[in-house]
C-alpha positions, 0 to 999 in steps of 0.5 A: 328621027326614029322611024316608028314604022322601021322600029315596028318592023324590026321589033316584030320580024321573026327570024324563024317560024313561031315555036311552041312554048309551054306558056299558054295565054289563058292565064289572064292579065294579072299572070306573071311569067318569066321572059325566057318561058314566053319569048324567044331569045331574039324576041327578048333582045328586040324588046330590050332594044325597044326599051333602050330606044324608049328611054333614050340614054346618052350612051349605052353599052351593047354586048351581044344584044343581037346574038339571037337575031338574024343578020338582017334583023341585027342590021335593022336594029343597029341602023335604028339605034344609030339614028 
């Protein structure tokens, strides 16, 4: 069984300090932005893993899906996916 706490820790952990981006959050709820403008590569990859876990496919091909994450976060994500 997937531990929701473990998943939330893995998905919200930061491998590096917050980085400044050009995105400012005063656009409102209906604003559309590109992932790469708002999220770091590691955040994009953790979100993709969350989507994978939400949809629960019978199999998934994961190619370089954690290259932007630290080794510790990568291990946590693969442990969660393996459950």
